[in-house]
C-alpha positions in Angstrom: 22.1 16.5 46.7 19.6 17.2 44.0 19.7 15.2 40.8 18.8 17.3 37.7 17.7 14.5 35.4 15.8 15.3 32.2 13.5 12.4 31.6 12.1 11.5 28.2 9.1 9.2 28.1 8.6 7.3 24.9 5.2 5.6 24.8 4.0 4.9 21.3 6.5 5.4 18.5 5.6 7.1 15.3 8.5 5.9 13.2 11.7 3.8 13.4 14.6 3.7 11.0 18.4 3.4 11.0 20.8 5.6 9.2 24.6 6.2 9.5 24.9 3.7 12.5 22.1 5.3 14.4 18.6 4.1 15.3 16.2 7.0 15.0 12.9 6.8 17.0 10.2 9.4 16.3 7.8 9.7 19.2 5.3 12.0 20.8 2.1 13.6 19.5 1.7 13.9 15.8 1.6 17.7 16.2 4.6 17.7 18.6 7.0 15.0 17.4 10.3 14.4 19.1 13.3 12.4 17.9 15.4 10.0 20.0 18.7 8.9 18.4 20.7 5.9 19.6 24.0 4.5 18.6 23.3 1.0 17.2 26.7 -0.4 18.3 26.0 0.4 22.0 22.4 -0.5 21.7 23.3 -3.9 20.3 25.6 -4.5 23.4 22.7 -3.6 25.7 20.0 -5.7 23.9 20.4 -8.9 26.0 19.7 -7.0 29.2 17.0 -4.8 27.6 15.2 -7.9 26.3 15.4 -9.6 29.7 14.0 -6.6 31.5 11.2 -6.1 29.0 10.1 -9.7 29.0 10.0 -9.7 32.8 8.0 -6.5 33.0 5.6 -7.7 30.3 5.1 -11.0 32.2 4.2 -8.9 35.3 1.7 -6.8 33.3 0.1 -9.9 31.7 -0.3 -11.5 35.1 -1.9 -8.3 36.5 -4.4 -8.1 33.6 -5.2 -11.8 33.8 -5.9 -11.3 37.6 -8.2 -8.4 36.8 -10.0 -10.4 34.1 -10.5 -13.3 36.5 -11.9 -11.0 39.2 -14.4 -9.6 36.7 -15.4 -13.1 35.6 -15.9 -14.2 39.2 -18.3 -11.2 39.8 -20.6 -12.4 37.0 
């Protein structure tokens, strides 16, 4: 079975603001901006899990960069 999933990657955000119970996230290239709209009530309920996942992933990334820095220092 093939999953037809449309993925939107949001790297750097251009603008964030809330209006009418929605979080609006502008992202993409300055010449090709896209808008992601999220319901704040549902987002609020998901925040504990989102924060946990982001902190865990950020810790992995920091460890990876620290290992790379240490490898570079040891080569000097």
